[in-house]
Every structure is written in structure tokens, then in C-alpha cells.
C-alpha positions in Angstrom: 79.0 -7.0 -0.4 82.3 -5.9 1.2 83.7 -9.4 0.5 83.1 -9.0 -3.2 84.7 -5.5 -3.2 87.9 -6.7 -1.5 88.2 -10.2 -2.9 90.1 -9.1 -6.1 92.6 -7.1 -4.0 93.0 -10.1 -1.7 93.6 -12.3 -4.7 96.4 -10.0 -5.9 98.1 -9.7 -2.5 98.0 -13.3 -1.4 100.5 -14.7 -4.0 102.9 -11.9 -3.1 102.8 -12.9 0.6 104.4 -16.2 -0.4 107.7 -14.3 -1.1 107.8 -13.4 2.6 107.8 -17.1 3.6 111.1 -19.0 3.9 110.2 -21.4 1.1 112.5 -23.2 -1.3 111.9 -22.8 -5.0 110.1 -26.2 -5.3 107.9 -25.6 -2.3 107.2 -22.0 -3.4 106.0 -23.2 -6.9 103.9 -26.0 -5.4 102.3 -23.6 -2.9 101.6 -21.1 -5.7 100.0 -23.9 -7.8 97.8 -24.9 -4.9 96.9 -21.3 -4.4 95.8 -20.9 -8.0 93.8 -24.1 -7.9 92.1 -22.9 -4.8 91.4 -19.5 -6.4 89.8 -21.2 -9.4 87.5 -23.2 -7.0 86.6 -20.0 -5.2 85.8 -18.3 -8.5 83.1 -20.8 -9.2 81.0 -19.3 -6.5 81.6 -15.7 -7.5 78.8 -15.6 -10.2 81.4 -15.2 -13.0 83.3 -12.4 -11.3 86.5 -12.6 -13.5 88.1 -9.7 -11.5 89.2 -12.1 -8.8 90.9 -14.5 -11.2 92.6 -11.7 -13.2 93.9 -10.2 -9.9 95.0 -13.6 -8.5 97.0 -14.5 -11.7 98.5 -11.1 -11.9 99.7 -11.3 -8.3 101.1 -14.8 -9.0 102.9 -13.4 -12.0 104.6 -10.7 -9.9 105.3 -13.4 -7.2 107.3 -15.5 -9.7 109.2 -12.4 -11.0 110.2 -11.4 -7.4 111.2 -15.0 -6.6 113.4 -15.1 -9.7 114.9 -11.7 -8.8 116.7 -9.3 -11.0 120.4 -10.3 -10.7 123.1 -8.0 -12.1 120.7 -5.4 -13.2 122.7 -2.6 -14.7 121.6 0.9 -15.8 121.6 0.1 -19.6 119.2 -2.8 -19.2 117.0 -0.8 -16.8 116.9 2.2 -19.2 116.1 -0.1 -22.2 113.2 -1.7 -20.2 111.9 1.7 -19.1 111.9 2.9 -22.7 110.2 -0.3 -23.8 107.5 0.0 -21.1 106.9 3.6 -21.9 106.4 2.8 -25.6 103.9 0.0 -24.6 102.2 2.4 -22.2 101.9 5.1 -24.9 100.4 2.6 -27.3 98.0 1.3 -24.6 97.1 4.8 -23.4 96.0 5.7 -27.0 93.5 2.8 -26.8 92.7 2.9 -23.1 89.3 2.5 -21.5 89.3 4.4 -18.2 87.5 1.5 -16.4 90.0 -0.4 -14.2 92.8 1.8 -15.4 95.2 1.4 -12.4 95.0 -2.4 -12.6 95.5 -2.4 -16.4 98.7 -0.5 -15.9 99.8 -3.1 -13.3 98.9 -5.8 -15.7 100.9 -4.1 -18.5 103.9 -4.3 -16.1 103.2 -8.0 -15.6 103.2 -8.5 -19.3 106.4 -6.6 -20.0 108.7 -7.3 -16.9 109.2 -11.0 -18.0 111.2 -9.7 -20.9 113.8 -8.0 -18.6 113.8 -10.9 -16.2 114.3 -13.5 -19.0 117.2 -11.5 -20.4 118.9 -11.4 -16.9 118.3 -15.1 -16.3 119.4 -16.4 -19.7 121.7 -19.4 -19.3 119.8 -20.5 -16.1 116.8 -22.6 -15.5 115.4 -19.7 -13.6 114.4 -18.2 -17.0 111.3 -20.4 -16.8 110.0 -18.4 -13.9 109.5 -15.2 -16.0 108.2 -17.3 -18.8 105.5 -18.8 -16.5 104.9 -15.3 -15.2 104.2 -14.1 -18.7 101.7 -17.0 -19.2 99.9 -16.2 -15.9 99.7 -12.5 -17.0 98.2 -13.5 -20.3 95.6 -15.6 -18.5 94.9 -12.7 -16.3 94.4 -10.4 -19.3 92.1 -12.9 -21.0 90.1 -13.5 -17.8 89.5 -9.7 -17.5 88.5 -9.4 -21.2 90.4 -6.1 -21.6 90.0 -5.4 -25.3 92.3 -2.4 -25.1 95.2 -4.7 -24.2 94.5 -7.3 -27.0 97.1 -5.9 -29.3 99.9 -6.9 -26.8 99.0 -10.6 -27.3 97.3 -10.8 -30.6 99.8 -8.9 -32.6 103.1 -9.5 -30.8 105.2 -12.7 -30.9 106.9 -11.9 -27.5 105.7 -15.1 -25.9 107.0 -17.3 -28.7 110.4 -15.6 -28.5 110.5 -16.1 -24.7 109.7 -19.8 -25.1 112.5 -20.2 -27.7 114.8 -18.3 -25.4 113.9 -20.6 -22.5 114.7 -23.7 -24.7 118.1 -22.3 -25.7 118.8 -21.2 -22.1 118.1 -24.7 -20.9 120.5 -26.1 -23.5 123.2 -23.7 -22.4 122.6 -24.6 -18.7 122.8 -28.3 -19.4 126.0 -27.9 -21.4 124.7 -29.6 -24.6 124.8 -26.4 -26.6 127.2 -27.9 -29.2 127.6 -26.5 -32.7 125.1 -29.1 -33.9 122.5 -28.1 -31.3 123.3 -24.4 -32.2 122.4 -25.2 -35.9 119.3 -27.2 -34.7 118.2 -24.3 -32.5 118.7 -21.8 -35.2 116.5 -23.9 -37.6 113.8 -24.1 -34.9 114.0 -20.4 -34.2 113.7 -19.6 -38.0 110.8 -22.0 -38.3 109.0 -20.4 -35.3 109.7 -16.8 -36.7 108.5 -17.9 -40.2 105.4 -19.4 -38.7 104.7 -16.3 -36.6 105.2 -14.1 -39.6 103.1 -16.3 -41.9 100.3 -16.4 -39.3 100.4 -12.7 -38.7 100.5 -11.9 -42.4 97.6 -14.3 -43.0 95.6 -12.9 -40.1 96.2 -9.3 -41.3 95.2 -10.3 -44.9 92.0 -11.9 -43.6 91.3 -8.9 -41.4 91.8 -6.6 -44.4 89.6 -8.7 -46.6 86.9 -8.8 -43.9 87.2 -5.1 -43.4 86.9 -4.5 -47.1 83.9 -6.8 -47.3 82.2 -5.1 -44.4 82.8 -1.7 -46.0 81.5 -2.9 -49.3 78.3 -4.3 -47.7 77.9 -1.0 -45.7 78.2 1.0 -48.9 75.8 -1.3 -50.7 73.3 -1.0 -47.8 73.6 2.8 -47.8 73.2 2.8 -51.6 69.9 0.8 -51.3 68.7 3.1 -48.5 69.4 6.1 -50.7 67.7 4.5 -53.7 64.7 3.6 -51.6 64.5 7.1 -50.2 64.8 8.7 -53.7 62.1 6.4 -55.0 59.8 7.3 -52.1 60.4 11.0 -52.8 59.6 10.5 -56.5 56.4 8.5 -55.6 55.4 11.1 -53.1 55.8 13.9 -55.6 53.9 11.9 -58.2 51.1 11.3 -55.7 50.9 15.0 -54.8 50.8 16.0 -58.5 48.0 13.5 -59.1 45.8 14.7 -56.2 46.4 18.3 -57.2 45.2 17.4 -60.7 42.3 15.5 -59.2 43.6 12.3 -60.7 42.4 10.0 -57.9 41.3 6.9 -59.9 44.7 5.0 -59.6 44.3 5.0 -55.8 40.5 4.6 -55.7 40.7 1.6 -57.9 43.0 0.0 -55.3 40.1 0.0 -52.9 37.6 -2.8 -53.3 34.4 -3.4 -51.3 33.1 -6.9 -51.6 29.4 -7.1 -50.5 29.2 -10.8 -50.9 32.2 -11.5 -48.7 31.5 -8.4 -46.6 35.1 -7.3 -46.8 36.9 -4.0 -47.4 40.4 -4.6 -49.0 43.0 -2.3 -50.3 46.4 -2.8 -52.0 49.9 -1.4 -51.5 49.3 1.5 -53.9 46.5 2.9 -51.8 48.3 2.1 -48.5 51.3 4.1 -49.7 49.0 6.9 -50.8 47.5 7.1 -47.3 51.0 7.3 -45.8 51.9 10.1 -48.2 48.7 11.9 -47.3 49.7 11.7 -43.6 53.1 13.1 -44.3 51.7 16.0 -46.4 49.1 16.9 -43.8 51.8 16.8 -41.1 54.4 18.8 -42.8 52.8 21.0 -45.5 51.6 24.6 -44.9 50.2 25.1 -48.4 46.4 25.2 -48.1 45.8 24.0 -51.6 47.8 20.8 -50.9 46.1 20.3 -47.6 42.6 20.8 -49.1 43.3 18.4 -52.0 44.7 15.8 -49.6 41.7 15.9 -47.3 39.4 15.8 -50.4 41.2 12.6 -51.4 40.7 11.1 -48.0 37.0 12.1 -48.1 36.6 10.5 -51.5 37.8 7.2 -50.1 35.4 7.4 -47.1 32.5 8.2 -49.6 33.4 5.3 -51.7 33.1 2.9 -48.8 29.7 4.3 -47.8 28.4 4.4 -51.4 29.4 0.8 -52.4 28.5 -0.9 -49.1 25.0 -2.6 -49.4 24.8 -4.0 -45.9 24.6 -2.1 -42.6 27.0 -4.5 -40.8 30.6 -3.6 -40.3 32.7 -5.3 -43.0 36.0 -7.0 -42.3 38.8 -4.4 -42.7 36.4 -1.5 -42.7 37.2 -0.2 -39.3 40.9 -0.5 -39.9 40.8 1.5 -43.1 38.5 4.1 -41.7 40.8 4.5 -38.7 43.8 5.2 -41.0 41.8 7.7 -43.0 40.3 9.5 -40.1 43.7 9.7 -38.4 45.0 11.7 -41.4 42.0 14.1 -41.2 42.5 14.5 -37.4 46.1 15.8 -37.9 44.6 19.1 -39.0 42.9 19.5 -35.7 46.1 19.3 -33.7 
């Protein structure tokens, strides 16, 4: 049991320990990859415990950011990042679920720090470390299924911008950033931005359409429920008026006793009348209504006894009598 409790914490800390080892960048990345593969294998035996994977990948994200470092970090960049993080934190805090709150804030750091790191490493191949760190943080968020952090990935093109920045940074580093490649890169960036905007607009439109459809279906359902309720009230009022006026034939006629088939059958009109009788006896305190309702029930019981010609129990007889007697027994409670 203790192993399960501490395994996620171990998964978070282990990648960070790699930064304490005197490893070259290539060996560091290879070791980190091996560690992640091992972690995925361990997770297979954790009965779907995604906390381990989310902590492991978040720790790996921080390990990459630390390995890349934050060179030439000046106050303006730090202030801008802090303001950005606080704005993300406020947005997240508005949607927060208190479960796993400390780790969610750490994960939010892992999702936002690559922005600062990428800016500081622009023009160097080290820019790919924060980009990979962002990918690992995204995997960690998806593994943990944190719905209150979905907005950061589903509605924000940060990752696409980082990827584009990585390509441009690589071109700058390799020295092939000529005017022609600048134009080419600008076209690529515009195409990516256009695609992101189009995808986001389409998704938003689909979401709005779906929301409107759900709302329309909800209103239609509520309308039908209200109409059914009003109809039931009208039918109940009509039934009460009928029994007060001793107009019982519409309901008695819906009760048929077949002596040849030895069956007692009744239709929806009588079944609804019995339900109304039950409601009246349960809720009414007007003696005249109660007396007339019980008289109606007695008339149905009398009809069964009068029209039956055999002494055996007919099919359906006990069921109907049980319904009728239940109504009468409500007065005794």
C-alpha cells in the first residue's frame, strides 16, 4: 500500500536526480528516454494508476528545463513570465478542482516555463529541450485527465508557436537563414497560424452549434414534460368531476370480465382512473371527494363479483383487486 502512495512522488523525483549526475547532453537524453520507457513498463502493473505516469513525465519535463538552463535571464523577462504565469494561474484557479491541487500547480509551471526557456534559447539547438519539455508536460496532463487544465491545450496554440520557433531557431543556428528562407519561414508561420485560427474557429462554431442543439433539445423536453403534466392535471380534474357527479360508466366500461376465457382485463382509461384515485385518497382532506372515490373503487370490486360466474380466480383478477384494495387501505394509514 505504501508503495502505491509513494510511487508517484518517486516518479517525479527520479528524472530530476539525473541533473545531479555528470552526464553529457546526449547521455542525459538517452538516460531520460530509457527512464520514461521503464516507467511506462512499470505503469502496466499499476492497475491503470495514471498518477505515476503524470508525475514521471512532469519530473522529466522539469529535468529537461533544468538541463537547458536559463541563460542571460534578466528582470524584464522574469517579470513578463511571472505576469504570464499569474494570469494562467488565475484562469486555472477559477476552474480548479481541489483534488491534487499542489501537483496541478506544478504541472501548470511545467506547461508555461518552456515559453521562457524557448525565448532564452532562441538561435540555439537547445531550444528543442523546452519544446520536448512542453510535450512531456502535455502528456502528463493528458495522463492525469485533469479537465480543469484542458483549456491550456485545447484552446491555446502555444505548442504550435513553440514548434515554429524551434524550426526558425534551427535555421538561425545552422546559418541558412537567408532572405529566401525568411520568406519561406514567414509563409509557413502564416499557414500554421491560419490553420490554427481556422481549426479554433471551426471548433468554436461546432461547439456553439452543439450547445444550441442541446439547449433546444432540453427546452423541447421540458416543454413536453410540462404539456404531459398539464394534461395529467386536466385528466385528473375531469376524473374528479366525473366521480363527484356519479358519472362512473366511462371507467366501468373499461373493465371487462370474460367468463369463457376466465380473465379480468382493463384498459388505460381505468388504469389511469385508479392512479388518480390513489392520488386523491393520499392528498385530499375533503370528505366528499374521499367518499366518492372509495365508492368508485367499491363499484369496480362489485362489478367483478357480480359478473364473475365461476368460483375460480380469473387471470388478472388478483392483480386488479390488489390495486383497488391498496387505494382503500390508504384511508387506514
